[in-house]
PDB file of N, CA, C and O in Angstrom:
ATOM      1  N   MET A   1      -7.450  13.640  29.322  1.00  0.00           N
ATOM      2  CA  MET A   1      -6.840  13.495  28.023  1.00  0.00           C
ATOM      3  C   MET A   1      -7.651  12.584  27.120  1.00  0.00           C
ATOM      4  O   MET A   1      -7.578  12.723  25.899  1.00  0.00           O
ATOM      5  N   ARG A   2      -8.405  11.677  27.664  1.00  0.00           N
ATOM      6  CA  ARG A   2      -9.188  10.751  26.852  1.00  0.00           C
ATOM      7  C   ARG A   2     -10.189  11.471  25.940  1.00  0.00           C
ATOM      8  O   ARG A   2     -10.279  11.099  24.769  1.00  0.00           O
ATOM      9  N   PRO A   3     -10.962  12.499  26.408  1.00  0.00           N
ATOM     10  CA  PRO A   3     -11.887  13.174  25.499  1.00  0.00           C
ATOM     11  C   PRO A   3     -11.169  13.853  24.338  1.00  0.00           C
ATOM     12  O   PRO A   3     -11.704  13.898  23.230  1.00  0.00           O
ATOM     13  N   ILE A   4      -9.972  14.379  24.568  1.00  0.00           N
ATOM     14  CA  ILE A   4      -9.218  15.027  23.496  1.00  0.00           C
ATOM     15  C   ILE A   4      -8.823  13.998  22.457  1.00  0.00           C
ATOM     16  O   ILE A   4      -8.960  14.252  21.260  1.00  0.00           O
ATOM     17  N   LEU A   5      -8.336  12.838  22.885  1.00  0.00           N
ATOM     18  CA  LEU A   5      -7.929  11.796  21.962  1.00  0.00           C
ATOM     19  C   LEU A   5      -9.108  11.290  21.155  1.00  0.00           C
ATOM     20  O   LEU A   5      -8.998  11.108  19.942  1.00  0.00           O
ATOM     21  N   VAL A   6     -10.230  11.061  21.807  1.00  0.00           N
ATOM     22  CA  VAL A   6     -11.409  10.564  21.102  1.00  0.00           C
ATOM     23  C   VAL A   6     -11.881  11.582  20.080  1.00  0.00           C
ATOM     24  O   VAL A   6     -12.213  11.206  18.956  1.00  0.00           O
ATOM     25  N   SER A   7     -11.922  12.869  20.439  1.00  0.00           N
ATOM     26  CA  SER A   7     -12.361  13.882  19.487  1.00  0.00           C
ATOM     27  C   SER A   7     -11.358  14.011  18.351  1.00  0.00           C
ATOM     28  O   SER A   7     -11.759  14.266  17.215  1.00  0.00           O
ATOM     29  N   PHE A   8     -10.062  13.843  18.619  1.00  0.00           N
ATOM     30  CA  PHE A   8      -9.046  13.867  17.572  1.00  0.00           C
ATOM     31  C   PHE A   8      -9.274  12.721  16.597  1.00  0.00           C
ATOM     32  O   PHE A   8      -9.218  12.903  15.380  1.00  0.00           O
ATOM     33  N   VAL A   9      -9.529  11.551  17.140  1.00  0.00           N
ATOM     34  CA  VAL A   9      -9.758  10.382  16.293  1.00  0.00           C
ATOM     35  C   VAL A   9     -11.000  10.583  15.439  1.00  0.00           C
ATOM     36  O   VAL A   9     -10.983  10.278  14.246  1.00  0.00           O
ATOM     37  N   LEU A  10     -12.064  11.084  16.019  1.00  0.00           N
ATOM     38  CA  LEU A  10     -13.296  11.286  15.275  1.00  0.00           C
ATOM     39  C   LEU A  10     -13.142  12.365  14.218  1.00  0.00           C
ATOM     40  O   LEU A  10     -13.726  12.251  13.141  1.00  0.00           O
ATOM     41  N   CYS A  11     -12.377  13.405  14.496  1.00  0.00           N
ATOM     42  CA  CYS A  11     -12.195  14.489  13.539  1.00  0.00           C
ATOM     43  C   CYS A  11     -11.244  14.121  12.409  1.00  0.00           C
ATOM     44  O   CYS A  11     -11.304  14.719  11.334  1.00  0.00           O
ATOM     45  N   SER A  12     -10.368  13.147  12.634  1.00  0.00           N
ATOM     46  CA  SER A  12      -9.377  12.819  11.613  1.00  0.00           C
ATOM     47  C   SER A  12      -9.700  11.535  10.870  1.00  0.00           C
ATOM     48  O   SER A  12      -8.831  10.981  10.196  1.00  0.00           O
ATOM     49  N   THR A  13     -10.925  11.052  10.975  1.00  0.00           N
ATOM     50  CA  THR A  13     -11.280   9.819  10.296  1.00  0.00           C
ATOM     51  C   THR A  13     -12.287  10.075   9.196  1.00  0.00           C
ATOM     52  O   THR A  13     -12.956  11.109   9.177  1.00  0.00           O
ATOM     53  N   LEU A  14     -12.390   9.134   8.287  1.00  0.00           N
ATOM     54  CA  LEU A  14     -13.375   9.183   7.226  1.00  0.00           C
ATOM     55  C   LEU A  14     -14.334   8.014   7.382  1.00  0.00           C
ATOM     56  O   LEU A  14     -13.999   7.000   7.995  1.00  0.00           O
ATOM     57  N   VAL A  15     -15.512   8.162   6.832  1.00  0.00           N
ATOM     58  CA  VAL A  15     -16.477   7.073   6.867  1.00  0.00           C
ATOM     59  C   VAL A  15     -16.115   6.101   5.753  1.00  0.00           C
ATOM     60  O   VAL A  15     -15.908   6.517   4.613  1.00  0.00           O
ATOM     61  N   ALA A  16     -16.036   4.835   6.064  1.00  0.00           N
ATOM     62  CA  ALA A  16     -15.679   3.823   5.081  1.00  0.00           C
ATOM     63  C   ALA A  16     -16.882   3.461   4.223  1.00  0.00           C
ATOM     64  O   ALA A  16     -18.027   3.647   4.636  1.00  0.00           O
ATOM     65  N   ALA A  17     -16.617   2.938   3.022  1.00  0.00           N
ATOM     66  CA  ALA A  17     -17.687   2.532   2.124  1.00  0.00           C
ATOM     67  C   ALA A  17     -18.393   1.280   2.629  1.00  0.00           C
ATOM     68  O   ALA A  17     -19.579   1.086   2.361  1.00  0.00           O
ATOM     69  N   GLU A  18     -17.677   0.431   3.358  1.00  0.00           N
ATOM     70  CA  GLU A  18     -18.305  -0.760   3.917  1.00  0.00           C
ATOM     71  C   GLU A  18     -18.878  -0.425   5.288  1.00  0.00           C
ATOM     72  O   GLU A  18     -18.462   0.553   5.910  1.00  0.00           O
ATOM     73  N   PRO A  19     -19.832  -1.226   5.766  1.00  0.00           N
ATOM     74  CA  PRO A  19     -20.375  -0.942   7.093  1.00  0.00           C
ATOM     75  C   PRO A  19     -19.265  -0.931   8.145  1.00  0.00           C
ATOM     76  O   PRO A  19     -18.442  -1.845   8.201  1.00  0.00           O
ATOM     77  N   GLY A  20     -19.252   0.087   8.956  1.00  0.00           N
ATOM     78  CA  GLY A  20     -18.188   0.244   9.941  1.00  0.00           C
ATOM     79  C   GLY A  20     -18.480  -0.363  11.286  1.00  0.00           C
ATOM     80  O   GLY A  20     -17.638  -0.315  12.183  1.00  0.00           O
ATOM     81  N   LEU A  21     -19.662  -0.935  11.447  1.00  0.00           N
ATOM     82  CA  LEU A  21     -20.033  -1.486  12.736  1.00  0.00           C
ATOM     83  C   LEU A  21     -20.664  -2.852  12.535  1.00  0.00           C
ATOM     84  O   LEU A  21     -21.614  -3.015  11.769  1.00  0.00           O
ATOM     85  N   SER A  22     -20.121  -3.813  13.230  1.00  0.00           N
ATOM     86  CA  SER A  22     -20.703  -5.161  13.220  1.00  0.00           C
ATOM     87  C   SER A  22     -20.828  -5.602  14.677  1.00  0.00           C
ATOM     88  O   SER A  22     -20.364  -4.894  15.570  1.00  0.00           O
ATOM     89  N   PRO A  23     -21.434  -6.735  14.929  1.00  0.00           N
ATOM     90  CA  PRO A  23     -21.546  -7.193  16.319  1.00  0.00           C
ATOM     91  C   PRO A  23     -20.198  -7.430  17.003  1.00  0.00           C
ATOM     92  O   PRO A  23     -20.118  -7.439  18.232  1.00  0.00           O
ATOM     93  N   THR A  24     -19.132  -7.623  16.207  1.00  0.00           N
ATOM     94  CA  THR A  24     -17.836  -7.943  16.804  1.00  0.00           C
ATOM     95  C   THR A  24     -16.746  -6.928  16.500  1.00  0.00           C
ATOM     96  O   THR A  24     -15.674  -6.991  17.102  1.00  0.00           O
ATOM     97  N   GLU A  25     -16.987  -5.989  15.583  1.00  0.00           N
ATOM     98  CA  GLU A  25     -15.915  -5.105  15.128  1.00  0.00           C
ATOM     99  C   GLU A  25     -16.411  -3.695  14.858  1.00  0.00           C
ATOM    100  O   GLU A  25     -17.557  -3.488  14.461  1.00  0.00           O
ATOM    101  N   LEU A  26     -15.517  -2.718  15.085  1.00  0.00           N
ATOM    102  CA  LEU A  26     -15.769  -1.320  14.778  1.00  0.00           C
ATOM    103  C   LEU A  26     -14.650  -0.856  13.859  1.00  0.00           C
ATOM    104  O   LEU A  26     -13.481  -0.876  14.246  1.00  0.00           O
ATOM    105  N   LEU A  27     -14.995  -0.441  12.650  1.00  0.00           N
ATOM    106  CA  LEU A  27     -14.011  -0.021  11.660  1.00  0.00           C
ATOM    107  C   LEU A  27     -13.774   1.482  11.781  1.00  0.00           C
ATOM    108  O   LEU A  27     -14.725   2.264  11.820  1.00  0.00           O
ATOM    109  N   ILE A  28     -12.505   1.884  11.840  1.00  0.00           N
ATOM    110  CA  ILE A  28     -12.132   3.296  11.893  1.00  0.00           C
ATOM    111  C   ILE A  28     -11.298   3.586  10.656  1.00  0.00           C
ATOM    112  O   ILE A  28     -10.309   2.898  10.400  1.00  0.00           O
ATOM    113  N   GLY A  29     -11.687   4.602   9.881  1.00  0.00           N
ATOM    114  CA  GLY A  29     -10.957   4.980   8.683  1.00  0.00           C
ATOM    115  C   GLY A  29     -10.137   6.230   8.919  1.00  0.00           C
ATOM    116  O   GLY A  29     -10.535   7.116   9.675  1.00  0.00           O
ATOM    117  N   GLN A  30      -8.984   6.293   8.264  1.00  0.00           N
ATOM    118  CA  GLN A  30      -8.103   7.453   8.377  1.00  0.00           C
ATOM    119  C   GLN A  30      -7.557   7.793   7.002  1.00  0.00           C
ATOM    120  O   GLN A  30      -7.109   6.907   6.275  1.00  0.00           O
ATOM    121  N   ALA A  31      -7.588   9.063   6.640  1.00  0.00           N
ATOM    122  CA  ALA A  31      -6.928   9.557   5.438  1.00  0.00           C
ATOM    123  C   ALA A  31      -5.758  10.399   5.906  1.00  0.00           C
ATOM    124  O   ALA A  31      -5.940  11.347   6.670  1.00  0.00           O
ATOM    125  N   ALA A  32      -4.553  10.060   5.453  1.00  0.00           N
ATOM    126  CA  ALA A  32      -3.362  10.767   5.933  1.00  0.00           C
ATOM    127  C   ALA A  32      -2.303  10.807   4.847  1.00  0.00           C
ATOM    128  O   ALA A  32      -2.241   9.932   3.983  1.00  0.00           O
ATOM    129  N   ALA A  33      -1.474  11.836   4.906  1.00  0.00           N
ATOM    130  CA  ALA A  33      -0.324  11.947   4.005  1.00  0.00           C
ATOM    131  C   ALA A  33       0.785  11.053   4.550  1.00  0.00           C
ATOM    132  O   ALA A  33       1.436  11.394   5.537  1.00  0.00           O
ATOM    133  N   LEU A  34       0.996   9.917   3.907  1.00  0.00           N
ATOM    134  CA  LEU A  34       2.020   8.979   4.368  1.00  0.00           C
ATOM    135  C   LEU A  34       3.307   9.107   3.570  1.00  0.00           C
ATOM    136  O   LEU A  34       4.293   8.428   3.858  1.00  0.00           O
ATOM    137  N   SER A  35       3.298   9.973   2.572  1.00  0.00           N
ATOM    138  CA  SER A  35       4.516  10.264   1.817  1.00  0.00           C
ATOM    139  C   SER A  35       4.472  11.726   1.406  1.00  0.00           C
ATOM    140  O   SER A  35       3.428  12.371   1.491  1.00  0.00           O
ATOM    141  N   GLY A  36       5.592  12.238   0.966  1.00  0.00           N
ATOM    142  CA  GLY A  36       5.654  13.632   0.547  1.00  0.00           C
ATOM    143  C   GLY A  36       5.978  14.564   1.694  1.00  0.00           C
ATOM    144  O   GLY A  36       6.361  14.118   2.776  1.00  0.00           O
ATOM    145  N   PRO A  37       5.824  15.879   1.459  1.00  0.00           N
ATOM    146  CA  PRO A  37       6.238  16.876   2.443  1.00  0.00           C
ATOM    147  C   PRO A  37       5.477  16.832   3.761  1.00  0.00           C
ATOM    148  O   PRO A  37       6.015  17.250   4.786  1.00  0.00           O
ATOM    149  N   ALA A  38       4.264  16.347   3.767  1.00  0.00           N
ATOM    150  CA  ALA A  38       3.475  16.300   5.001  1.00  0.00           C
ATOM    151  C   ALA A  38       3.517  14.919   5.658  1.00  0.00           C
ATOM    152  O   ALA A  38       2.729  14.637   6.560  1.00  0.00           O
ATOM    153  N   SER A  39       4.434  14.061   5.207  1.00  0.00           N
ATOM    154  CA  SER A  39       4.451  12.684   5.719  1.00  0.00           C
ATOM    155  C   SER A  39       4.795  12.611   7.205  1.00  0.00           C
ATOM    156  O   SER A  39       4.357  11.688   7.893  1.00  0.00           O
ATOM    157  N   GLY A  40       5.562  13.557   7.703  1.00  0.00           N
ATOM    158  CA  GLY A  40       5.884  13.548   9.136  1.00  0.00           C
ATOM    159  C   GLY A  40       4.631  13.610   9.986  1.00  0.00           C
ATOM    160  O   GLY A  40       4.508  12.886  10.973  1.00  0.00           O
ATOM    161  N   LEU A  41       3.715  14.461   9.612  1.00  0.00           N
ATOM    162  CA  LEU A  41       2.449  14.579  10.333  1.00  0.00           C
ATOM    163  C   LEU A  41       1.580  13.342  10.127  1.00  0.00           C
ATOM    164  O   LEU A  41       1.042  12.787  11.085  1.00  0.00           O
ATOM    165  N   GLY A  42       1.445  12.915   8.877  1.00  0.00           N
ATOM    166  CA  GLY A  42       0.597  11.770   8.572  1.00  0.00           C
ATOM    167  C   GLY A  42       1.083  10.484   9.212  1.00  0.00           C
ATOM    168  O   GLY A  42       0.286   9.721   9.757  1.00  0.00           O
ATOM    169  N   LEU A  43       2.398  10.234   9.149  1.00  0.00           N
ATOM    170  CA  LEU A  43       2.947   9.025   9.755  1.00  0.00           C
ATOM    171  C   LEU A  43       2.820   9.059  11.273  1.00  0.00           C
ATOM    172  O   LEU A  43       2.551   8.036  11.903  1.00  0.00           O
ATOM    173  N   GLY A  44       3.015  10.242  11.859  1.00  0.00           N
ATOM    174  CA  GLY A  44       2.858  10.375  13.310  1.00  0.00           C
ATOM    175  C   GLY A  44       1.433  10.104  13.755  1.00  0.00           C
ATOM    176  O   GLY A  44       1.209   9.423  14.755  1.00  0.00           O
ATOM    177  N   MET A  45       0.460  10.641  13.009  1.00  0.00           N
ATOM    178  CA  MET A  45      -0.947  10.385  13.342  1.00  0.00           C
ATOM    179  C   MET A  45      -1.267   8.904  13.185  1.00  0.00           C
ATOM    180  O   MET A  45      -1.988   8.333  14.003  1.00  0.00           O
ATOM    181  N   ASN A  46      -0.730   8.278  12.132  1.00  0.00           N
ATOM    182  CA  ASN A  46      -0.997   6.867  11.902  1.00  0.00           C
ATOM    183  C   ASN A  46      -0.414   6.000  13.016  1.00  0.00           C
ATOM    184  O   ASN A  46      -1.075   5.078  13.495  1.00  0.00           O
ATOM    185  N   LEU A  47       0.805   6.287  13.425  1.00  0.00           N
ATOM    186  CA  LEU A  47       1.404   5.523  14.528  1.00  0.00           C
ATOM    187  C   LEU A  47       0.622   5.714  15.827  1.00  0.00           C
ATOM    188  O   LEU A  47       0.429   4.765  16.586  1.00  0.00           O
ATOM    189  N   GLY A  48       0.176   6.938  16.077  1.00  0.00           N
ATOM    190  CA  GLY A  48      -0.613   7.203  17.271  1.00  0.00           C
ATOM    191  C   GLY A  48      -1.935   6.456  17.266  1.00  0.00           C
ATOM    192  O   GLY A  48      -2.343   5.899  18.285  1.00  0.00           O
ATOM    193  N   LEU A  49      -2.609   6.444  16.113  1.00  0.00           N
ATOM    194  CA  LEU A  49      -3.869   5.716  16.018  1.00  0.00           C
ATOM    195  C   LEU A  49      -3.666   4.211  16.182  1.00  0.00           C
ATOM    196  O   LEU A  49      -4.464   3.541  16.836  1.00  0.00           O
ATOM    197  N   LYS A  50      -2.590   3.679  15.583  1.00  0.00           N
ATOM    198  CA  LYS A  50      -2.314   2.249  15.729  1.00  0.00           C
ATOM    199  C   LYS A  50      -2.066   1.892  17.197  1.00  0.00           C
ATOM    200  O   LYS A  50      -2.529   0.857  17.678  1.00  0.00           O
ATOM    201  N   ALA A  51      -1.338   2.750  17.899  1.00  0.00           N
ATOM    202  CA  ALA A  51      -1.080   2.496  19.320  1.00  0.00           C
ATOM    203  C   ALA A  51      -2.373   2.557  20.119  1.00  0.00           C
ATOM    204  O   ALA A  51      -2.599   1.725  20.998  1.00  0.00           O
ATOM    205  N   TRP A  52      -3.228   3.538  19.821  1.00  0.00           N
ATOM    206  CA  TRP A  52      -4.496   3.664  20.527  1.00  0.00           C
ATOM    207  C   TRP A  52      -5.390   2.454  20.267  1.00  0.00           C
ATOM    208  O   TRP A  52      -5.997   1.920  21.195  1.00  0.00           O
ATOM    209  N   VAL A  53      -5.474   2.014  18.994  1.00  0.00           N
ATOM    210  CA  VAL A  53      -6.287   0.853  18.642  1.00  0.00           C
ATOM    211  C   VAL A  53      -5.781  -0.381  19.386  1.00  0.00           C
ATOM    212  O   VAL A  53      -6.580  -1.149  19.922  1.00  0.00           O
ATOM    213  N   ALA A  54      -4.471  -0.577  19.424  1.00  0.00           N
ATOM    214  CA  ALA A  54      -3.901  -1.725  20.138  1.00  0.00           C
ATOM    215  C   ALA A  54      -4.226  -1.662  21.627  1.00  0.00           C
ATOM    216  O   ALA A  54      -4.540  -2.683  22.240  1.00  0.00           O
ATOM    217  N   GLN A  55      -4.151  -0.473  22.205  1.00  0.00           N
ATOM    218  CA  GLN A  55      -4.443  -0.311  23.632  1.00  0.00           C
ATOM    219  C   GLN A  55      -5.917  -0.608  23.926  1.00  0.00           C
ATOM    220  O   GLN A  55      -6.230  -1.309  24.889  1.00  0.00           O
ATOM    221  N   VAL A  56      -6.807  -0.085  23.111  1.00  0.00           N
ATOM    222  CA  VAL A  56      -8.237  -0.314  23.314  1.00  0.00           C
ATOM    223  C   VAL A  56      -8.563  -1.792  23.124  1.00  0.00           C
ATOM    224  O   VAL A  56      -9.309  -2.365  23.918  1.00  0.00           O
ATOM    225  N   ASN A  57      -8.015  -2.412  22.084  1.00  0.00           N
ATOM    226  CA  ASN A  57      -8.281  -3.830  21.839  1.00  0.00           C
ATOM    227  C   ASN A  57      -7.725  -4.706  22.954  1.00  0.00           C
ATOM    228  O   ASN A  57      -8.327  -5.727  23.286  1.00  0.00           O
ATOM    229  N   ALA A  58      -6.591  -4.332  23.539  1.00  0.00           N
ATOM    230  CA  ALA A  58      -6.008  -5.102  24.642  1.00  0.00           C
ATOM    231  C   ALA A  58      -6.908  -5.074  25.881  1.00  0.00           C
ATOM    232  O   ALA A  58      -6.864  -5.979  26.714  1.00  0.00           O
ATOM    233  N   LYS A  59      -7.724  -4.017  25.987  1.00  0.00           N
ATOM    234  CA  LYS A  59      -8.642  -3.893  27.129  1.00  0.00           C
ATOM    235  C   LYS A  59     -10.035  -4.426  26.807  1.00  0.00           C
ATOM    236  O   LYS A  59     -10.966  -4.229  27.588  1.00  0.00           O
ATOM    237  N   GLY A  60     -10.187  -5.095  25.676  1.00  0.00           N
ATOM    238  CA  GLY A  60     -11.486  -5.688  25.344  1.00  0.00           C
ATOM    239  C   GLY A  60     -12.296  -4.926  24.328  1.00  0.00           C
ATOM    240  O   GLY A  60     -13.444  -5.285  24.069  1.00  0.00           O
ATOM    241  N   GLY A  61     -11.731  -3.875  23.738  1.00  0.00           N
ATOM    242  CA  GLY A  61     -12.442  -3.116  22.717  1.00  0.00           C
ATOM    243  C   GLY A  61     -13.417  -2.105  23.306  1.00  0.00           C
ATOM    244  O   GLY A  61     -13.297  -1.707  24.465  1.00  0.00           O
ATOM    245  N   ILE A  62     -14.374  -1.702  22.500  1.00  0.00           N
ATOM    246  CA  ILE A  62     -15.412  -0.759  22.905  1.00  0.00           C
ATOM    247  C   ILE A  62     -16.731  -1.509  22.903  1.00  0.00           C
ATOM    248  O   ILE A  62     -17.188  -1.960  21.852  1.00  0.00           O
ATOM    249  N   HIS A  63     -17.338  -1.644  24.053  1.00  0.00           N
ATOM    250  CA  HIS A  63     -18.586  -2.401  24.221  1.00  0.00           C
ATOM    251  C   HIS A  63     -18.454  -3.801  23.624  1.00  0.00           C
ATOM    252  O   HIS A  63     -19.386  -4.315  23.006  1.00  0.00           O
ATOM    253  N   GLY A  64     -17.275  -4.412  23.819  1.00  0.00           N
ATOM    254  CA  GLY A  64     -17.039  -5.773  23.352  1.00  0.00           C
ATOM    255  C   GLY A  64     -16.664  -5.890  21.888  1.00  0.00           C
ATOM    256  O   GLY A  64     -16.458  -6.998  21.393  1.00  0.00           O
ATOM    257  N   ARG A  65     -16.570  -4.775  21.186  1.00  0.00           N
ATOM    258  CA  ARG A  65     -16.199  -4.801  19.763  1.00  0.00           C
ATOM    259  C   ARG A  65     -14.722  -4.428  19.624  1.00  0.00           C
ATOM    260  O   ARG A  65     -14.266  -3.453  20.221  1.00  0.00           O
ATOM    261  N   THR A  66     -13.981  -5.204  18.838  1.00  0.00           N
ATOM    262  CA  THR A  66     -12.590  -4.852  18.574  1.00  0.00           C
ATOM    263  C   THR A  66     -12.545  -3.748  17.521  1.00  0.00           C
ATOM    264  O   THR A  66     -13.448  -3.628  16.693  1.00  0.00           O
ATOM    265  N   LEU A  67     -11.494  -2.956  17.565  1.00  0.00           N
ATOM    266  CA  LEU A  67     -11.310  -1.877  16.595  1.00  0.00           C
ATOM    267  C   LEU A  67     -10.417  -2.351  15.462  1.00  0.00           C
ATOM    268  O   LEU A  67      -9.483  -3.124  15.675  1.00  0.00           O
ATOM    269  N   ARG A  68     -10.713  -1.878  14.246  1.00  0.00           N
ATOM    270  CA  ARG A  68      -9.856  -2.153  13.091  1.00  0.00           C
ATOM    271  C   ARG A  68      -9.619  -0.829  12.378  1.00  0.00           C
ATOM    272  O   ARG A  68     -10.570  -0.130  12.028  1.00  0.00           O
ATOM    273  N   LEU A  69      -8.361  -0.486  12.164  1.00  0.00           N
ATOM    274  CA  LEU A  69      -7.983   0.773  11.519  1.00  0.00           C
ATOM    275  C   LEU A  69      -7.672   0.524  10.050  1.00  0.00           C
ATOM    276  O   LEU A  69      -6.895  -0.371   9.716  1.00  0.00           O
ATOM    277  N   THR A  70      -8.282   1.320   9.174  1.00  0.00           N
ATOM    278  CA  THR A  70      -7.983   1.294   7.750  1.00  0.00           C
ATOM    279  C   THR A  70      -7.470   2.674   7.370  1.00  0.00           C
ATOM    280  O   THR A  70      -8.123   3.681   7.645  1.00  0.00           O
ATOM    281  N   THR A  71      -6.302   2.723   6.738  1.00  0.00           N
ATOM    282  CA  THR A  71      -5.675   3.995   6.391  1.00  0.00           C
ATOM    283  C   THR A  71      -5.568   4.137   4.873  1.00  0.00           C
ATOM    284  O   THR A  71      -5.192   3.195   4.175  1.00  0.00           O
ATOM    285  N   VAL A  72      -5.906   5.329   4.370  1.00  0.00           N
ATOM    286  CA  VAL A  72      -5.799   5.657   2.956  1.00  0.00           C
ATOM    287  C   VAL A  72      -4.810   6.806   2.820  1.00  0.00           C
ATOM    288  O   VAL A  72      -4.892   7.788   3.558  1.00  0.00           O
ATOM    289  N   MET A  73      -3.876   6.690   1.880  1.00  0.00           N
ATOM    290  CA  MET A  73      -2.887   7.745   1.671  1.00  0.00           C
ATOM    291  C   MET A  73      -3.486   8.852   0.806  1.00  0.00           C
ATOM    292  O   MET A  73      -4.140   8.576  -0.199  1.00  0.00           O
ATOM    293  N   THR A  74      -3.254  10.128   1.209  1.00  0.00           N
ATOM    294  CA  THR A  74      -3.824  11.268   0.490  1.00  0.00           C
ATOM    295  C   THR A  74      -2.859  11.899  -0.508  1.00  0.00           C
ATOM    296  O   THR A  74      -3.296  12.655  -1.376  1.00  0.00           O
ATOM    297  N   ARG A  75      -1.565  11.614  -0.412  1.00  0.00           N
ATOM    298  CA  ARG A  75      -0.544  12.189  -1.305  1.00  0.00           C
ATOM    299  C   ARG A  75      -0.574  13.718  -1.301  1.00  0.00           C
ATOM    300  O   ARG A  75      -0.579  14.353  -2.356  1.00  0.00           O
ATOM    301  N   LYS A  76      -0.593  14.283  -0.127  1.00  0.00           N
ATOM    302  CA  LYS A  76      -0.618  15.738   0.009  1.00  0.00           C
ATOM    303  C   LYS A  76       0.673  16.338  -0.543  1.00  0.00           C
ATOM    304  O   LYS A  76       1.769  15.961  -0.129  1.00  0.00           O
ATOM    305  N   ARG A  77       0.534  17.267  -1.474  1.00  0.00           N
ATOM    306  CA  ARG A  77       1.694  17.942  -2.061  1.00  0.00           C
ATOM    307  C   ARG A  77       1.414  19.441  -2.081  1.00  0.00           C
ATOM    308  O   ARG A  77       0.275  19.865  -2.278  1.00  0.00           O
ATOM    309  N   PRO A  78       2.477  20.250  -1.873  1.00  0.00           N
ATOM    310  CA  PRO A  78       2.253  21.707  -1.956  1.00  0.00           C
ATOM    311  C   PRO A  78       1.926  22.113  -3.386  1.00  0.00           C
ATOM    312  O   PRO A  78       2.356  21.454  -4.333  1.00  0.00           O
ATOM    313  N   PRO A  79       1.158  23.207  -3.550  1.00  0.00           N
ATOM    314  CA  PRO A  79       0.806  23.654  -4.903  1.00  0.00           C
ATOM    315  C   PRO A  79       2.040  24.116  -5.678  1.00  0.00           C
ATOM    316  O   PRO A  79       2.984  24.652  -5.098  1.00  0.00           O
ATOM    317  N   ARG A  80       2.019  23.905  -6.972  1.00  0.00           N
ATOM    318  CA  ARG A  80       3.117  24.359  -7.846  1.00  0.00           C
ATOM    319  C   ARG A  80       2.801  25.749  -8.367  1.00  0.00           C
ATOM    320  O   ARG A  80       1.638  26.091  -8.581  1.00  0.00           O
ATOM    321  N   PRO A  81       3.843  26.552  -8.570  1.00  0.00           N
ATOM    322  CA  PRO A  81       3.578  27.892  -9.138  1.00  0.00           C
ATOM    323  C   PRO A  81       3.118  27.779 -10.574  1.00  0.00           C
ATOM    324  O   PRO A  81       3.480  26.826 -11.264  1.00  0.00           O
ATOM    325  N   PRO A  82       2.317  28.747 -11.045  1.00  0.00           N
ATOM    326  CA  PRO A  82       1.846  28.678 -12.435  1.00  0.00           C
ATOM    327  C   PRO A  82       3.006  28.824 -13.409  1.00  0.00           C
ATOM    328  O   PRO A  82       3.985  29.518 -13.136  1.00  0.00           O
ATOM    329  N   ARG A  83       2.878  28.163 -14.537  1.00  0.00           N
ATOM    330  CA  ARG A  83       3.911  28.258 -15.586  1.00  0.00           C
ATOM    331  C   ARG A  83       3.743  29.562 -16.350  1.00  0.00           C
ATOM    332  O   ARG A  83       2.622  30.014 -16.582  1.00  0.00           O
ATOM    333  N   PRO A  84       4.866  30.169 -16.740  1.00  0.00           N
ATOM    334  CA  PRO A  84       4.748  31.442 -17.515  1.00  0.00           C
ATOM    335  C   PRO A  84       4.262  31.237 -18.922  1.00  0.00           C
ATOM    336  O   PRO A  84       4.119  32.202 -19.672  1.00  0.00           O
TER     337      PRO A  84
END
């Protein structure tokens, strides 16, 4: 299950504008719908990532680097029908 989780995390993250790797920290970015019709999915992914980050950090991080999660809200909304 670990390879699936890692690939999920890598596929659902964005590259941050600031350097994401330092000698002590690894920054992970996430864009998710935290409100609106898709918020159930976005909030679930965010909670899962937070739990994973906490678990990894509790075990010493990755190669001695702690993880830090940064989340950006996407405001996903369904398209509106065209006006007549």
